[in-house]
N, CA, C and O atoms as a GROMACS GRO file, in nm:
protein
  600
    1MET      N    1  -2.612   2.771   1.822
    1MET     CA    2  -2.629   2.705   1.688
    1MET      C    3  -2.600   2.555   1.716
    1MET      O    4  -2.485   2.515   1.737
    2LEU      N    5  -2.710   2.474   1.714
    2LEU     CA    6  -2.672   2.330   1.760
    2LEU      C    7  -2.648   2.224   1.653
    2LEU      O    8  -2.636   2.105   1.679
    3HIS      N    9  -2.641   2.275   1.540
    3HIS     CA   10  -2.607   2.200   1.421
    3HIS      C   11  -2.528   2.271   1.331
    3HIS      O   12  -2.544   2.394   1.331
    4ASN      N   13  -2.429   2.213   1.236
    4ASN     CA   14  -2.377   2.292   1.156
    4ASN      C   15  -2.455   2.292   1.005
    4ASN      O   16  -2.501   2.196   0.944
    5GLU      N   17  -2.454   2.428   0.970
    5GLU     CA   18  -2.509   2.413   0.830
    5GLU      C   19  -2.411   2.381   0.729
    5GLU      O   20  -2.290   2.396   0.747
    6PRO      N   21  -2.468   2.332   0.613
    6PRO     CA   22  -2.366   2.303   0.514
    6PRO      C   23  -2.295   2.415   0.469
    6PRO      O   24  -2.343   2.528   0.473
    7GLU      N   25  -2.171   2.388   0.421
    7GLU     CA   26  -2.093   2.519   0.374
    7GLU      C   27  -2.150   2.565   0.224
    7GLU      O   28  -2.173   2.497   0.124
    8HIS      N   29  -2.160   2.671   0.242
    8HIS     CA   30  -2.210   2.757   0.100
    8HIS      C   31  -2.107   2.708  -0.009
    8HIS      O   32  -1.987   2.700   0.018
    9PRO      N   33  -2.155   2.678  -0.125
    9PRO     CA   34  -2.061   2.617  -0.237
    9PRO      C   35  -1.971   2.738  -0.255
    9PRO      O   36  -1.852   2.708  -0.271
   10GLU      N   37  -1.997   2.857  -0.256
   10GLU     CA   38  -1.863   2.948  -0.290
   10GLU      C   39  -1.741   2.903  -0.169
   10GLU      O   40  -1.624   2.886  -0.204
   11SER      N   41  -1.781   2.889  -0.039
   11SER     CA   42  -1.680   2.860   0.031
   11SER      C   43  -1.605   2.728   0.008
   11SER      O   44  -1.484   2.710   0.019
   12LEU      N   45  -1.692   2.645  -0.024
   12LEU     CA   46  -1.637   2.496  -0.082
   12LEU      C   47  -1.538   2.513  -0.178
   12LEU      O   48  -1.436   2.446  -0.164
   13GLU      N   49  -1.551   2.619  -0.307
   13GLU     CA   50  -1.467   2.633  -0.400
   13GLU      C   51  -1.354   2.706  -0.339
   13GLU      O   52  -1.246   2.687  -0.395
   14LYS      N   53  -1.354   2.790  -0.233
   14LYS     CA   54  -1.249   2.870  -0.200
   14LYS      C   55  -1.154   2.767  -0.144
   14LYS      O   56  -1.036   2.763  -0.178
   15ASN      N   57  -1.216   2.671  -0.043
   15ASN     CA   58  -1.118   2.571   0.030
   15ASN      C   59  -1.072   2.459  -0.077
   15ASN      O   60  -0.973   2.388  -0.062
   16GLN      N   61  -1.149   2.456  -0.172
   16GLN     CA   62  -1.070   2.340  -0.275
   16GLN      C   63  -0.959   2.416  -0.373
   16GLN      O   64  -0.881   2.351  -0.443
   17ALA      N   65  -0.960   2.533  -0.368
   17ALA     CA   66  -0.870   2.610  -0.434
   17ALA      C   67  -0.742   2.626  -0.341
   17ALA      O   68  -0.625   2.629  -0.382
   18LYS      N   69  -0.785   2.635  -0.203
   18LYS     CA   70  -0.634   2.624  -0.138
   18LYS      C   71  -0.586   2.504  -0.125
   18LYS      O   72  -0.466   2.501  -0.098
   19GLN      N   73  -0.661   2.364  -0.138
   19GLN     CA   74  -0.599   2.250  -0.123
   19GLN      C   75  -0.588   2.188  -0.228
   19GLN      O   76  -0.683   2.125  -0.274
   20PRO      N   77  -0.448   2.195  -0.295
   20PRO     CA   78  -0.439   2.110  -0.438
   20PRO      C   79  -0.495   1.959  -0.407
   20PRO      O   80  -0.539   1.921  -0.299
   21ASN      N   81  -0.483   1.883  -0.526
   21ASN     CA   82  -0.516   1.757  -0.527
   21ASN      C   83  -0.405   1.657  -0.482
   21ASN      O   84  -0.356   1.576  -0.561
   22SER      N   85  -0.366   1.666  -0.346
   22SER     CA   86  -0.270   1.599  -0.288
   22SER      C   87  -0.293   1.510  -0.180
   22SER      O   88  -0.404   1.513  -0.127
   23MET      N   89  -0.186   1.413  -0.129
   23MET     CA   90  -0.206   1.358   0.000
   23MET      C   91  -0.249   1.437   0.128
   23MET      O   92  -0.195   1.543   0.159
   24PRO      N   93  -0.363   1.370   0.208
   24PRO     CA   94  -0.347   1.455   0.330
   24PRO      C   95  -0.203   1.468   0.382
   24PRO      O   96  -0.110   1.398   0.341
   25LYS      N   97  -0.193   1.564   0.479
   25LYS     CA   98  -0.079   1.602   0.534
   25LYS      C   99  -0.062   1.489   0.649
   25LYS      O  100   0.056   1.476   0.681
   26ASN      N  101  -0.134   1.419   0.706
   26ASN     CA  102  -0.114   1.298   0.802
   26ASN      C  103  -0.062   1.177   0.733
   26ASN      O  104  -0.023   1.084   0.804
   27PHE      N  105  -0.058   1.168   0.605
   27PHE     CA  106  -0.002   1.059   0.535
   27PHE      C  107   0.168   1.059   0.531
   27PHE      O  108   0.231   0.955   0.516
   28LEU      N  109   0.222   1.173   0.544
   28LEU     CA  110   0.364   1.216   0.524
   28LEU      C  111   0.438   1.111   0.603
   28LEU      O  112   0.517   1.035   0.546
   29VAL      N  113   0.416   1.102   0.737
   29VAL     CA  114   0.485   1.016   0.836
   29VAL      C  115   0.476   0.872   0.801
   29VAL      O  116   0.579   0.810   0.773
   30PRO      N  117   0.369   0.820   0.800
   30PRO     CA  118   0.364   0.676   0.757
   30PRO      C  119   0.428   0.632   0.599
   30PRO      O  120   0.455   0.514   0.579
   31PHE      N  121   0.446   0.721   0.507
   31PHE     CA  122   0.500   0.709   0.387
   31PHE      C  123   0.639   0.722   0.398
   31PHE      O  124   0.713   0.664   0.319
   32LEU      N  125   0.689   0.808   0.506
   32LEU     CA  126   0.840   0.846   0.520
   32LEU      C  127   0.899   0.694   0.580
   32LEU      O  128   0.994   0.631   0.533
   33LEU      N  129   0.820   0.658   0.689
   33LEU     CA  130   0.854   0.542   0.726
   33LEU      C  131   0.832   0.403   0.663
   33LEU      O  132   0.880   0.303   0.718
   34LEU      N  133   0.757   0.392   0.540
   34LEU     CA  134   0.758   0.283   0.456
   34LEU      C  135   0.850   0.300   0.374
   34LEU      O  136   0.906   0.194   0.348
   35CYS      N  137   0.903   0.412   0.307
   35CYS     CA  138   1.020   0.448   0.241
   35CYS      C  139   1.139   0.391   0.316
   35CYS      O  140   1.221   0.330   0.247
   36LEU      N  141   1.159   0.401   0.436
   36LEU     CA  142   1.274   0.337   0.505
   36LEU      C  143   1.256   0.218   0.564
   36LEU      O  144   1.337   0.184   0.650
   37LYS      N  145   1.141   0.126   0.527
   37LYS     CA  146   1.149  -0.009   0.589
   37LYS      C  147   1.225  -0.081   0.526
   37LYS      O  148   1.235  -0.182   0.596
   38ASP      N  149   1.292  -0.094   0.430
   38ASP     CA  150   1.377  -0.176   0.362
   38ASP      C  151   1.528  -0.116   0.321
   38ASP      O  152   1.623  -0.187   0.290
   39TRP      N  153   1.530   0.037   0.328
   39TRP     CA  154   1.625   0.107   0.290
   39TRP      C  155   1.677   0.181   0.387
   39TRP      O  156   1.595   0.203   0.476
   40SER      N  157   1.819   0.245   0.408
   40SER     CA  158   1.837   0.359   0.450
   40SER      C  159   1.880   0.472   0.338
   40SER      O  160   1.951   0.461   0.238
   41LEU      N  161   1.820   0.569   0.387
   41LEU     CA  162   1.808   0.666   0.271
   41LEU      C  163   1.848   0.807   0.326
   41LEU      O  164   1.832   0.828   0.446
   42HIS      N  165   1.908   0.921   0.232
   42HIS     CA  166   1.911   1.067   0.262
   42HIS      C  167   1.788   1.113   0.219
   42HIS      O  168   1.715   1.055   0.138
   43GLY      N  169   1.762   1.242   0.290
   43GLY     CA  170   1.656   1.317   0.266
   43GLY      C  171   1.586   1.340   0.140
   43GLY      O  172   1.464   1.327   0.126
   44TYR      N  173   1.690   1.385   0.028
   44TYR     CA  174   1.646   1.406  -0.101
   44TYR      C  175   1.599   1.309  -0.158
   44TYR      O  176   1.498   1.326  -0.226
   45LYS      N  177   1.656   1.182  -0.148
   45LYS     CA  178   1.614   1.053  -0.192
   45LYS      C  179   1.466   1.014  -0.149
   45LYS      O  180   1.381   0.964  -0.223
   46LEU      N  181   1.450   1.046  -0.012
   46LEU     CA  182   1.321   1.014   0.036
   46LEU      C  183   1.215   1.096  -0.026
   46LEU      O  184   1.102   1.051  -0.048
   47ILE      N  185   1.260   1.245  -0.060
   47ILE     CA  186   1.156   1.307  -0.120
   47ILE      C  187   1.166   1.288  -0.275
   47ILE      O  188   1.078   1.348  -0.336
   48GLN      N  189   1.239   1.229  -0.340
   48GLN     CA  190   1.211   1.163  -0.457
   48GLN      C  191   1.113   1.042  -0.471
   48GLN      O  192   1.045   1.028  -0.572
   49MET      N  193   1.108   0.962  -0.373
   49MET     CA  194   1.029   0.870  -0.351
   49MET      C  195   0.911   0.909  -0.316
   49MET      O  196   0.818   0.836  -0.352
   50LEU      N  197   0.880   1.023  -0.243
   50LEU     CA  198   0.754   1.047  -0.216
   50LEU      C  199   0.695   1.113  -0.340
   50LEU      O  200   0.574   1.093  -0.353
   51MET      N  201   0.753   1.187  -0.430
   51MET     CA  202   0.693   1.246  -0.540
   51MET      C  203   0.656   1.108  -0.630
   51MET      O  204   0.545   1.103  -0.683
   52ASP      N  205   0.745   1.003  -0.647
   52ASP     CA  206   0.721   0.913  -0.718
   52ASP      C  207   0.614   0.813  -0.664
   52ASP      O  208   0.565   0.731  -0.742
   53ILE      N  209   0.576   0.817  -0.533
   53ILE     CA  210   0.455   0.744  -0.484
   53ILE      C  211   0.331   0.797  -0.518
   53ILE      O  212   0.238   0.720  -0.541
   54GLY      N  213   0.312   0.950  -0.527
   54GLY     CA  214   0.208   1.021  -0.583
   54GLY      C  215   0.192   1.148  -0.500
   54GLY      O  216   0.096   1.222  -0.525
   55PHE      N  217   0.275   1.177  -0.408
   55PHE     CA  218   0.267   1.332  -0.352
   55PHE      C  219   0.299   1.419  -0.460
   55PHE      O  220   0.412   1.426  -0.506
   56SER      N  221   0.182   1.499  -0.511
   56SER     CA  222   0.194   1.610  -0.633
   56SER      C  223   0.306   1.710  -0.588
   56SER      O  224   0.385   1.752  -0.673
   57SER      N  225   0.316   1.748  -0.460
   57SER     CA  226   0.406   1.855  -0.435
   57SER      C  227   0.450   1.810  -0.282
   57SER      O  228   0.375   1.759  -0.199
   58VAL      N  229   0.573   1.838  -0.267
   58VAL     CA  230   0.652   1.791  -0.127
   58VAL      C  231   0.738   1.928  -0.078
   58VAL      O  232   0.830   1.973  -0.145
   59ASP      N  233   0.708   1.969   0.008
   59ASP     CA  234   0.771   2.089   0.082
   59ASP      C  235   0.887   2.032   0.159
   59ASP      O  236   0.881   1.987   0.273
   60GLN      N  237   0.995   2.042   0.082
   60GLN     CA  238   1.132   1.990   0.129
   60GLN      C  239   1.158   2.027   0.275
   60GLN      O  240   1.197   1.940   0.353
   61GLY      N  241   1.140   2.153   0.315
   61GLY     CA  242   1.154   2.187   0.460
   61GLY      C  243   1.065   2.125   0.549
   61GLY      O  244   1.107   2.105   0.663
   62ASN      N  245   0.960   2.092   0.523
   62ASN     CA  246   0.839   1.987   0.608
   62ASN      C  247   0.923   1.872   0.619
   62ASN      O  248   0.949   1.823   0.729
   63VAL      N  249   0.964   1.829   0.518
   63VAL     CA  250   1.015   1.677   0.512
   63VAL      C  251   1.144   1.652   0.620
   63VAL      O  252   1.160   1.555   0.694
   64TYR      N  253   1.227   1.764   0.606
   64TYR     CA  254   1.331   1.758   0.694
   64TYR      C  255   1.310   1.792   0.820
   64TYR      O  256   1.399   1.768   0.902
   65ARG      N  257   1.188   1.854   0.860
   65ARG     CA  258   1.156   1.904   0.986
   65ARG      C  259   1.086   1.776   1.055
   65ARG      O  260   1.112   1.742   1.170
   66THR      N  261   0.991   1.706   0.966
   66THR     CA  262   0.940   1.585   1.001
   66THR      C  263   1.025   1.476   1.060
   66THR      O  264   0.998   1.412   1.162
   67LEU      N  265   1.172   1.459   0.951
   67LEU     CA  266   1.246   1.375   0.996
   67LEU      C  267   1.326   1.351   1.107
   67LEU      O  268   1.364   1.244   1.155
   68ARG      N  269   1.357   1.522   1.159
   68ARG     CA  270   1.403   1.532   1.275
   68ARG      C  271   1.316   1.516   1.382
   68ARG      O  272   1.363   1.482   1.491
   69LYS      N  273   1.191   1.538   1.367
   69LYS     CA  274   1.082   1.501   1.479
   69LYS      C  275   1.076   1.361   1.502
   69LYS      O  276   1.078   1.320   1.618
   70LEU      N  277   1.066   1.261   1.382
   70LEU     CA  278   1.063   1.126   1.393
   70LEU      C  279   1.184   1.066   1.440
   70LEU      O  280   1.176   0.951   1.484
   71GLU      N  281   1.298   1.125   1.438
   71GLU     CA  282   1.424   1.071   1.504
   71GLU      C  283   1.416   1.130   1.651
   71GLU      O  284   1.467   1.052   1.731
   72LYS      N  285   1.366   1.244   1.709
   72LYS     CA  286   1.359   1.278   1.846
   72LYS      C  287   1.253   1.162   1.902
   72LYS      O  288   1.275   1.116   2.014
   73GLU      N  289   1.148   1.117   1.832
   73GLU     CA  290   1.059   1.012   1.875
   73GLU      C  291   1.092   0.888   1.866
   73GLU      O  292   1.003   0.804   1.877
   74ASN      N  293   1.218   0.852   1.845
   74ASN     CA  294   1.308   0.715   1.805
   74ASN      C  295   1.213   0.624   1.709
   74ASN      O  296   1.199   0.504   1.729
   75LEU      N  297   1.149   0.694   1.604
   75LEU     CA  298   1.093   0.613   1.497
   75LEU      C  299   1.193   0.586   1.399
   75LEU      O  300   1.180   0.477   1.343
   76ILE      N  301   1.298   0.662   1.360
   76ILE     CA  302   1.394   0.661   1.291
   76ILE      C  303   1.521   0.691   1.352
   76ILE      O  304   1.522   0.756   1.457
   77SER      N  305   1.644   0.645   1.290
   77SER     CA  306   1.760   0.696   1.338
   77SER      C  307   1.837   0.745   1.227
   77SER      O  308   1.802   0.709   1.115
   78SER      N  309   1.947   0.830   1.242
   78SER     CA  310   2.022   0.867   1.135
   78SER      C  311   2.191   0.859   1.162
   78SER      O  312   2.230   0.852   1.278
   79THR      N  313   2.276   0.860   1.065
   79THR     CA  314   2.407   0.860   1.050
   79THR      C  315   2.440   0.945   0.950
   79THR      O  316   2.364   0.980   0.860
   80TRP      N  317   2.593   0.989   0.968
   80TRP     CA  318   2.621   1.070   0.867
   80TRP      C  319   2.688   1.014   0.759
   80TRP      O  320   2.769   0.937   0.811
   81ASP      N  321   2.701   1.009   0.630
   81ASP     CA  322   2.770   0.953   0.509
   81ASP      C  323   2.856   1.045   0.441
   81ASP      O  324   2.820   1.143   0.377
   82THR      N  325   2.987   0.999   0.462
   82THR     CA  326   3.068   1.104   0.426
   82THR      C  327   3.176   1.000   0.316
   82THR      O  328   3.296   1.025   0.300
   83SER      N  329   3.118   0.907   0.262
   83SER     CA  330   3.171   0.825   0.170
   83SER      C  331   3.200   0.875   0.021
   83SER      O  332   3.293   0.832  -0.047
   84ASP      N  333   3.107   0.971  -0.021
   84ASP     CA  334   3.116   1.004  -0.153
   84ASP      C  335   3.223   1.115  -0.188
   84ASP      O  336   3.244   1.155  -0.302
   85GLY      N  337   3.287   1.160  -0.077
   85GLY     CA  338   3.397   1.264  -0.128
   85GLY      C  339   3.328   1.420  -0.114
   85GLY      O  340   3.390   1.522  -0.082
   86GLY      N  341   3.175   1.407  -0.147
   86GLY     CA  342   3.128   1.550  -0.158
   86GLY      C  343   3.052   1.579  -0.004
   86GLY      O  344   3.079   1.513   0.097
   87PRO      N  345   2.978   1.665  -0.007
   87PRO     CA  346   2.929   1.714   0.140
   87PRO      C  347   2.863   1.590   0.182
   87PRO      O  348   2.807   1.509   0.108
   88ALA      N  349   2.876   1.585   0.331
   88ALA     CA  350   2.818   1.500   0.411
   88ALA      C  351   2.649   1.477   0.407
   88ALA      O  352   2.572   1.573   0.416
   89LYS      N  353   2.605   1.344   0.395
   89LYS     CA  354   2.481   1.348   0.368
   89LYS      C  355   2.417   1.236   0.517
   89LYS      O  356   2.468   1.134   0.563
   90ARG      N  357   2.314   1.295   0.552
   90ARG     CA  358   2.248   1.230   0.686
   90ARG      C  359   2.152   1.106   0.613
   90ARG      O  360   2.064   1.125   0.529
   91ILE      N  361   2.184   1.011   0.654
   91ILE     CA  362   2.127   0.863   0.597
   91ILE      C  363   2.023   0.824   0.730
   91ILE      O  364   2.061   0.813   0.846
   92TYR      N  365   1.899   0.809   0.688
   92TYR     CA  366   1.808   0.770   0.771
   92TYR      C  367   1.773   0.628   0.764
   92TYR      O  368   1.797   0.560   0.665
   93SER      N  369   1.708   0.576   0.885
   93SER     CA  370   1.710   0.427   0.883
   93SER      C  371   1.573   0.407   0.986
   93SER      O  372   1.555   0.495   1.070
   94LEU      N  373   1.508   0.329   0.980
   94LEU     CA  374   1.383   0.278   1.047
   94LEU      C  375   1.446   0.216   1.173
   94LEU      O  376   1.551   0.152   1.172
   95THR      N  377   1.366   0.246   1.290
   95THR     CA  378   1.414   0.185   1.419
   95THR      C  379   1.310   0.063   1.431
   95THR      O  380   1.212   0.045   1.357
   96GLU      N  381   1.342   0.002   1.515
   96GLU     CA  382   1.224  -0.108   1.563
   96GLU      C  383   1.098  -0.066   1.618
   96GLU      O  384   0.997  -0.135   1.600
   97TYR      N  385   1.096   0.049   1.689
   97TYR     CA  386   0.996   0.123   1.737
   97TYR      C  387   0.922   0.175   1.618
   97TYR      O  388   0.802   0.149   1.616
   98GLY      N  389   0.973   0.243   1.518
   98GLY     CA  390   0.928   0.275   1.396
   98GLY      C  391   0.859   0.154   1.309
   98GLY      O  392   0.745   0.164   1.261
   99GLU      N  393   0.924   0.063   1.297
   99GLU     CA  394   0.870  -0.055   1.256
   99GLU      C  395   0.707  -0.100   1.301
   99GLU      O  396   0.613  -0.139   1.231
  100GLN      N  397   0.718  -0.079   1.431
  100GLN     CA  398   0.607  -0.106   1.494
  100GLN      C  399   0.497   0.009   1.483
  100GLN      O  400   0.376  -0.012   1.491
  101TYR      N  401   0.547   0.117   1.468
  101TYR     CA  402   0.457   0.235   1.453
  101TYR      C  403   0.391   0.218   1.307
  101TYR      O  404   0.275   0.256   1.290
  102LEU      N  405   0.459   0.167   1.210
  102LEU     CA  406   0.438   0.160   1.074
  102LEU      C  407   0.300   0.057   1.058
  102LEU      O  408   0.202   0.068   0.983
  103SER      N  409   0.334  -0.049   1.160
  103SER     CA  410   0.239  -0.152   1.168
  103SER      C  411   0.109  -0.125   1.193
  103SER      O  412   0.013  -0.176   1.135
  104THR      N  413   0.106  -0.014   1.309
  104THR     CA  414   0.003   0.010   1.354
  104THR      C  415  -0.080   0.138   1.260
  104THR      O  416  -0.198   0.173   1.272
  105CYS      N  417   0.010   0.185   1.179
  105CYS     CA  418  -0.049   0.288   1.063
  105CYS      C  419  -0.120   0.199   0.946
  105CYS      O  420  -0.224   0.233   0.890
  106ALA      N  421  -0.049   0.084   0.919
  106ALA     CA  422  -0.127  -0.005   0.826
  106ALA      C  423  -0.249  -0.055   0.874
  106ALA      O  424  -0.340  -0.078   0.794
  107THR      N  425  -0.265  -0.078   1.015
  107THR     CA  426  -0.374  -0.126   1.050
  107THR      C  427  -0.488  -0.011   1.047
  107THR      O  428  -0.604  -0.034   1.017
  108SER      N  429  -0.450   0.090   1.076
  108SER     CA  430  -0.537   0.212   1.080
  108SER      C  431  -0.578   0.230   0.951
  108SER      O  432  -0.697   0.226   0.921
  109PHE      N  433  -0.475   0.252   0.856
  109PHE     CA  434  -0.527   0.255   0.693
  109PHE      C  435  -0.616   0.145   0.664
  109PHE      O  436  -0.723   0.173   0.610
  110GLU      N  437  -0.594   0.045   0.685
  110GLU     CA  438  -0.704  -0.072   0.658
  110GLU      C  439  -0.838  -0.032   0.710
  110GLU      O  440  -0.925  -0.019   0.624
  111HIS      N  441  -0.862  -0.014   0.806
  111HIS     CA  442  -0.976   0.032   0.884
  111HIS      C  443  -1.041   0.146   0.796
  111HIS      O  444  -1.155   0.142   0.751
  112TYR      N  445  -0.947   0.250   0.780
  112TYR     CA  446  -1.003   0.380   0.678
  112TYR      C  447  -1.037   0.332   0.545
  112TYR      O  448  -1.137   0.376   0.488
  113GLN      N  449  -0.962   0.246   0.491
  113GLN     CA  450  -1.000   0.191   0.333
  113GLN      C  451  -1.127   0.128   0.346
  113GLN      O  452  -1.206   0.142   0.252
  114ASN      N  453  -1.163   0.058   0.450
  114ASN     CA  454  -1.290  -0.003   0.442
  114ASN      C  455  -1.381   0.079   0.466
  114ASN      O  456  -1.486   0.060   0.405
  115MET      N  457  -1.373   0.195   0.558
  115MET     CA  458  -1.473   0.315   0.558
  115MET      C  459  -1.473   0.379   0.421
  115MET      O  460  -1.584   0.404   0.373
  116LEU      N  461  -1.394   0.402   0.369
  116LEU     CA  462  -1.401   0.460   0.220
  116LEU      C  463  -1.452   0.383   0.143
  116LEU      O  464  -1.511   0.442   0.053
  117ARG      N  465  -1.456   0.245   0.134
  117ARG     CA  466  -1.529   0.154   0.017
  117ARG      C  467  -1.686   0.178   0.072
  117ARG      O  468  -1.776   0.189  -0.011
  118THR      N  469  -1.711   0.183   0.195
  118THR     CA  470  -1.847   0.193   0.237
  118THR      C  471  -1.896   0.321   0.185
  118THR      O  472  -1.995   0.326   0.113
  119PHE      N  473  -1.831   0.420   0.219
  119PHE     CA  474  -1.862   0.554   0.177
  119PHE      C  475  -1.916   0.550   0.024
  119PHE      O  476  -2.031   0.575  -0.014
  120PHE      N  477  -1.803   0.512  -0.057
  120PHE     CA  478  -1.820   0.528  -0.199
  120PHE      C  479  -1.951   0.406  -0.258
  120PHE      O  480  -2.033   0.428  -0.347
  121THR      N  481  -1.940   0.306  -0.194
  121THR     CA  482  -2.043   0.227  -0.224
  121THR      C  483  -2.199   0.304  -0.196
  121THR      O  484  -2.292   0.301  -0.276
  122LEU      N  485  -2.202   0.365  -0.079
  122LEU     CA  486  -2.328   0.452  -0.052
  122LEU      C  487  -2.352   0.567  -0.127
  122LEU      O  488  -2.466   0.600  -0.157
  123TYR      N  489  -2.231   0.646  -0.169
  123TYR     CA  490  -2.242   0.735  -0.249
  123TYR      C  491  -2.286   0.705  -0.380
  123TYR      O  492  -2.381   0.775  -0.417
  124THR      N  493  -2.239   0.611  -0.468
  124THR     CA  494  -2.275   0.562  -0.586
  124THR      C  495  -2.422   0.507  -0.575
  124THR      O  496  -2.499   0.537  -0.666
  125ASN      N  497  -2.468   0.426  -0.471
  125ASN     CA  498  -2.584   0.382  -0.475
  125ASN      C  499  -2.706   0.513  -0.459
  125ASN      O  500  -2.820   0.498  -0.503
  126ALA      N  501  -2.668   0.624  -0.398
  126ALA     CA  502  -2.717   0.726  -0.370
  126ALA      C  503  -2.761   0.806  -0.495
  126ALA      O  504  -2.872   0.859  -0.503
  127PHE      N  505  -2.679   0.809  -0.579
  127PHE     CA  506  -2.675   0.898  -0.724
  127PHE      C  507  -2.735   0.819  -0.826
  127PHE      O  508  -2.794   0.870  -0.922
  128PHE      N  509  -2.720   0.683  -0.808
  128PHE     CA  510  -2.711   0.589  -0.926
  128PHE      C  511  -2.800   0.460  -0.852
  128PHE      O  512  -2.735   0.356  -0.844
  129PRO      N  513  -2.908   0.456  -0.809
  129PRO     CA  514  -2.988   0.365  -0.733
  129PRO      C  515  -3.040   0.233  -0.812
  129PRO      O  516  -3.049   0.119  -0.767
  130PHE      N  517  -3.073   0.282  -0.948
  130PHE     CA  518  -3.105   0.163  -1.032
  130PHE      C  519  -3.000   0.113  -1.134
  130PHE      O  520  -3.031   0.035  -1.224
  131SER      N  521  -2.884   0.159  -1.118
  131SER     CA  522  -2.784   0.095  -1.228
  131SER      C  523  -2.769  -0.069  -1.184
  131SER      O  524  -2.788  -0.119  -1.073
  132THR      N  525  -2.733  -0.127  -1.293
  132THR     CA  526  -2.747  -0.263  -1.290
  132THR      C  527  -2.634  -0.302  -1.338
  132THR      O  528  -2.570  -0.215  -1.397
  133SER      N  529  -2.579  -0.435  -1.330
  133SER     CA  530  -2.447  -0.499  -1.363
  133SER      C  531  -2.486  -0.526  -1.522
  133SER      O  532  -2.599  -0.544  -1.567
  134PRO      N  533  -2.375  -0.523  -1.585
  134PRO     CA  534  -2.394  -0.578  -1.756
  134PRO      C  535  -2.461  -0.698  -1.741
  134PRO      O  536  -2.568  -0.710  -1.800
  135GLU      N  537  -2.415  -0.804  -1.663
  135GLU     CA  538  -2.477  -0.951  -1.681
  135GLU      C  539  -2.620  -0.917  -1.672
  135GLU      O  540  -2.689  -0.959  -1.765
  136LYS      N  541  -2.677  -0.851  -1.582
  136LYS     CA  542  -2.835  -0.854  -1.538
  136LYS      C  543  -2.894  -0.760  -1.686
  136LYS      O  544  -3.004  -0.790  -1.734
  137ASP      N  545  -2.828  -0.670  -1.736
  137ASP     CA  546  -2.896  -0.615  -1.875
  137ASP      C  547  -2.885  -0.692  -1.987
  137ASP      O  548  -2.959  -0.676  -2.084
  138GLU      N  549  -2.776  -0.795  -1.982
  138GLU     CA  550  -2.812  -0.895  -2.086
  138GLU      C  551  -2.921  -1.000  -2.105
  138GLU      O  552  -2.985  -1.041  -2.201
  139LYS      N  553  -2.916  -1.029  -1.971
  139LYS     CA  554  -3.022  -1.129  -1.945
  139LYS      C  555  -3.187  -1.076  -1.970
  139LYS      O  556  -3.282  -1.140  -2.014
  140ASP      N  557  -3.180  -0.936  -1.926
  140ASP     CA  558  -3.290  -0.877  -1.925
  140ASP      C  559  -3.319  -0.838  -2.120
  140ASP      O  560  -3.437  -0.823  -2.152
  141SER      N  561  -3.234  -0.827  -2.207
  141SER     CA  562  -3.246  -0.783  -2.318
  141SER      C  563  -3.292  -0.927  -2.402
  141SER      O  564  -3.371  -0.933  -2.496
  142SER      N  565  -3.217  -1.040  -2.340
  142SER     CA  566  -3.262  -1.160  -2.425
  142SER      C  567  -3.382  -1.236  -2.375
  142SER      O  568  -3.415  -1.343  -2.426
  143SER      N  569  -3.449  -1.180  -2.272
  143SER     CA  570  -3.545  -1.254  -2.240
  143SER      C  571  -3.678  -1.172  -2.281
  143SER      O  572  -3.787  -1.216  -2.244
  144SER      N  573  -3.672  -1.063  -2.350
  144SER     CA  574  -3.780  -0.983  -2.387
  144SER      C  575  -3.800  -0.998  -2.523
  144SER      O  576  -3.703  -1.008  -2.598
  145PRO      N  577  -3.921  -1.001  -2.568
  145PRO     CA  578  -3.969  -1.048  -2.711
  145PRO      C  579  -3.842  -0.968  -2.814
  145PRO      O  580  -3.787  -0.860  -2.792
  146GLY      N  581  -3.825  -1.042  -2.907
  146GLY     CA  582  -3.720  -0.952  -3.019
  146GLY      C  583  -3.592  -0.940  -2.975
  146GLY      O  584  -3.511  -0.887  -3.050
  147GLY      N  585  -3.552  -0.987  -2.847
  147GLY     CA  586  -3.410  -0.983  -2.784
  147GLY      C  587  -3.375  -0.809  -2.768
  147GLY      O  588  -3.260  -0.766  -2.784
  148THR      N  589  -3.473  -0.731  -2.738
  148THR     CA  590  -3.440  -0.586  -2.716
  148THR      C  591  -3.506  -0.560  -2.584
  148THR      O  592  -3.617  -0.604  -2.552
  149ALA      N  593  -3.421  -0.479  -2.502
  149ALA     CA  594  -3.502  -0.413  -2.399
  149ALA      C  595  -3.606  -0.322  -2.414
  149ALA      O  596  -3.606  -0.234  -2.501
  150GLU      N  597  -3.705  -0.341  -2.326
  150GLU     CA  598  -3.816  -0.247  -2.349
  150GLU      C  599  -3.793  -0.120  -2.280
  150GLU      O  600  -3.876  -0.029  -2.287
   0.00000   0.00000   0.00000
């Protein structure tokens, strides 16, 4: 088969049921790095910040696995904090390399944002091709006899 057939509506519904309304998985790394841009934080605080930013659900195990991976890739570093008297906490910080990577992510997201803006402009125009601005509607209604649009 040379071309892809559109998905059947039933399969689309199944896929939507599997994927809750949440951030795409590939957003986790840039958001973790962004949270660490100005602060050194422990994992639990990072998870709280992700929830505050808008991640509807956060797999804590995945966050900690991702943090370990980022540390191996030298995007972040960590130290142990034992100052509270309680259990030691690993405190994560952004490295210089992590800042460079975050800057690259921001540039990529800006391009992605422009593509999304274009998509929604085309999408809106496809479904509402004759929609007009409120200013044009006012001009049309005031120029017609009796002040009402025909």
